[in-house]
BATIRO-487364 format. One record per residue (C-alpha): chain; y, z, x. Coordinates in nm, 4 decimals. Each point is the difference from the previous one (the first is absolute). Layout:
BEGIN
('A', (Y, Z, X)) ...
// end
This chain:
BEGIN
('A', (0.0000, 0.0000, 0.0000)) ('A', (0.3506, -0.0859, 0.1229)) ('A', (0.3082, 0.2013, -0.0874)) ('A', (0.3555, -0.1017, 0.0845)) ('A', (0.2212, 0.2557, 0.1697)) ('A', (0.3697, -0.0554, -0.0518)) ('A', (0.2926, 0.2362, 0.0405)) ('A', (0.3701, -0.0275, -0.0690)) ('A', (0.0538, 0.2124, 0.3127)) ('A', (-0.0798, -0.2968, 0.2281)) ('A', (0.1720, -0.3386, 0.0013)) ('A', (-0.1599, -0.2537, -0.2291)) ('A', (-0.0642, -0.3654, 0.0622)) ('A', (0.0713, -0.2899, -0.2330)) ('A', (-0.3364, -0.1412, 0.1065)) ('A', (-0.3009, 0.0360, -0.2318)) ('A', (-0.1601, 0.2873, 0.1959)) ('A', (-0.0768, 0.3683, -0.0348)) ('A', (0.1498, 0.2347, 0.2561)) ('A', (-0.3572, 0.1175, 0.0532)) ('A', (-0.3415, -0.0256, -0.1610)) ('A', (-0.2647, 0.2705, -0.0109)) ('A', (-0.3624, -0.1141, 0.0051)) ('A', (-0.2335, 0.2989, 0.0056)) ('A', (0.1035, 0.2322, 0.2819)) ('A', (0.2036, -0.2682, 0.1781)) ('A', (0.3688, -0.0822, -0.0492)) ('A', (0.1338, -0.3361, 0.1162)) ('A', (0.3776, 0.0058, 0.0497)) ('A', (0.1840, -0.3316, -0.0232)) ('A', (0.2218, -0.1042, 0.2863)) ('A', (0.3057, 0.2241, 0.0209)) ('A', (0.3288, -0.1154, 0.1492)) ('A', (0.3159, 0.1891, 0.1012)) ('A', (0.1564, -0.0272, -0.3447)) ('A', (0.2316, 0.2761, -0.1187)) ('A', (-0.0095, 0.1506, -0.3474)) ('A', (0.2977, -0.2212, -0.0852)) ('A', (-0.2041, -0.3065, 0.0956)) ('A', (0.1649, -0.1024, 0.3267)) ('A', (-0.1662, -0.0278, 0.3379)) ('A', (0.0857, 0.2756, 0.2491)) ('A', (0.2446, -0.1076, 0.2669)) ('A', (-0.0993, 0.0725, 0.3550)) ('A', (-0.2640, -0.0651, 0.2574)) ('A', (-0.3739, -0.0143, -0.0562)) ('A', (-0.0250, 0.3765, 0.0643)) ('A', (0.2292, 0.0773, -0.2946)) ('A', (-0.1752, -0.2609, -0.2121)) ('A', (-0.3410, 0.1452, 0.0880)) ('A', (0.1145, 0.3505, -0.0963)) ('A', (0.1170, -0.1221, -0.3427)) ('A', (-0.3145, -0.2066, -0.0500)) ('A', (-0.2133, 0.3073, 0.0733)) ('A', (0.2160, 0.2049, -0.2405)) ('A', (-0.0844, -0.2534, -0.2700)) ('A', (-0.3687, 0.0044, 0.0942)) ('A', (-0.0015, 0.3815, -0.0204)) ('A', (0.1624, -0.0111, -0.3431)) ('A', (-0.2620, -0.2369, -0.1398)) ('A', (-0.2783, 0.2097, 0.1533)) ('A', (0.1518, 0.3126, -0.1566)) ('A', (-0.0179, -0.1685, -0.3411)) ('A', (-0.3751, -0.0264, 0.0633)) ('A', (-0.0169, 0.3653, 0.1085)) ('A', (-0.0447, -0.0954, 0.3665)) ('A', (0.1874, 0.0227, 0.3308)) ('A', (0.0157, -0.1930, 0.3248)) ('A', (-0.2832, 0.2261, 0.1221)) ('A', (-0.2287, -0.1768, -0.2499)) ('A', (0.0717, -0.3478, 0.1411)) ('A', (-0.2981, -0.1564, 0.1761)) ('A', (0.1268, -0.3547, 0.0627)) ('A', (0.3443, -0.1516, 0.0497)) ('A', (0.1036, -0.3619, 0.0326)) ('A', (0.3412, -0.0655, 0.1531)) ('A', (0.1990, -0.3215, -0.0154)) ('A', (0.2839, -0.0383, 0.2529)) ('A', (0.2353, -0.2955, 0.0198)) ('A', (0.0490, 0.0541, 0.3754)) ('A', (-0.2682, 0.1419, 0.2286)) ('A', (0.2675, 0.1072, 0.2466)) ('A', (0.0686, 0.2752, -0.2608)) ('A', (-0.3539, 0.1365, 0.0381)) ('A', (0.0965, 0.2952, 0.2249)) ('A', (0.2840, 0.1084, -0.2301)) ('A', (-0.2331, -0.0330, -0.2977)) ('A', (-0.2637, 0.2114, 0.1771)) ('A', (0.2557, 0.2725, 0.0777)) ('A', (0.0819, 0.0399, -0.3706)) ('A', (-0.3651, -0.0331, -0.1027)) ('A', (-0.1150, 0.2730, 0.2418)) ('A', (0.2455, 0.2458, -0.1528)) ('A', (-0.1536, -0.0391, -0.3440)) ('A', (-0.3765, -0.0147, 0.0501)) ('A', (-0.2179, 0.2780, 0.1395)) ('A', (-0.3312, -0.0223, 0.1815)) ('A', (-0.2396, -0.1403, -0.0719)) ('A', (0.2230, -0.3036, -0.0310)) ('A', (-0.0922, -0.2569, -0.2666)) ('A', (-0.1679, -0.3199, 0.1076)) ('A', (0.2720, -0.2612, 0.0290)) ('A', (0.0676, -0.3700, 0.0329)) ('A', (0.3402, -0.1383, 0.0936)) ('A', (0.0929, -0.3631, -0.0290)) ('A', (0.3078, -0.2068, 0.0664)) ('A', (0.1259, -0.2108, -0.2873)) ('A', (0.2730, -0.2608, -0.0084)) ('A', (0.1574, 0.1487, -0.3114)) ('A', (-0.0583, 0.2622, -0.2654)) ('A', (0.0603, -0.0489, -0.3715)) ('A', (0.3180, 0.2081, 0.0393)) ('A', (0.2632, 0.0042, 0.2729)) ('A', (-0.1625, 0.2799, 0.2011)) ('A', (-0.1638, 0.0400, 0.3392)) ('A', (-0.3042, 0.2050, -0.1059)) ('A', (-0.2476, 0.0318, -0.2861)) ('A', (-0.2844, 0.2510, -0.0172)) ('A', (-0.3008, 0.0127, -0.2304)) ('A', (-0.2570, 0.2788, 0.0010)) ('A', (-0.3388, 0.1131, -0.1233)) ('A', (-0.0527, 0.3696, -0.0712)) ('A', (-0.3005, 0.2026, -0.1077)) ('A', (0.0379, 0.2870, -0.2453)) ('A', (-0.1959, 0.2876, 0.1567)) ('A', (-0.0498, 0.1796, -0.3329)) ('A', (-0.1463, -0.3077, -0.1658)) ('A', (-0.2097, -0.0807, 0.3042)) ('A', (-0.1461, 0.3523, -0.0172)) ('A', (-0.0549, -0.0279, -0.3764)) ('A', (0.2623, 0.2666, -0.0816)) ('A', (0.2068, -0.2035, -0.2455)) ('A', (-0.0431, -0.0016, -0.3781)) ('A', (0.2242, -0.3056, -0.0378)) ('A', (-0.2173, -0.3089, -0.0679)) ('A', (0.2761, -0.2328, 0.1232)) 
// end
C-alpha cells in the first residue's frame, strides 16, 4: 500500500508529485530544492542552498514522523561538481554516523534555478520492528 505524505510546512511543487510516499516501513522523499516557504530559491552559495534543501527534507520527514537519522539512502544532484566540497561541508553538519548510503551526480540543469537537489529514502524503525498500529 502507498500513502502520500504532504505537509504545508515544506515548499510545494507545481509538478504532479507527492512530497513523499510511504510504502510499508519505507518513506521515499521526492527531490527537495532550496526553496523558501515563500516559494523563492535561497540566494547564496551551494552551502547555503544545501542547508535550506536539508531543512526542507527534514520538514517532509517530520510529516512522516521521521528524522534525518532514519535516512538510509540519499541521491544528490549538483549543477557544478566544483561545489562538491562545499556541499559536503553542509551535509556533514546535518547527518550523523552511520552516514546514509549516497550517490552524487552532476547535472546540466535542475527543474528550478538552483544548484542542488536532494532526494532520500528513510526507514521507519517502529514500522520495521512491527511497533506501529497504522496500516498506512
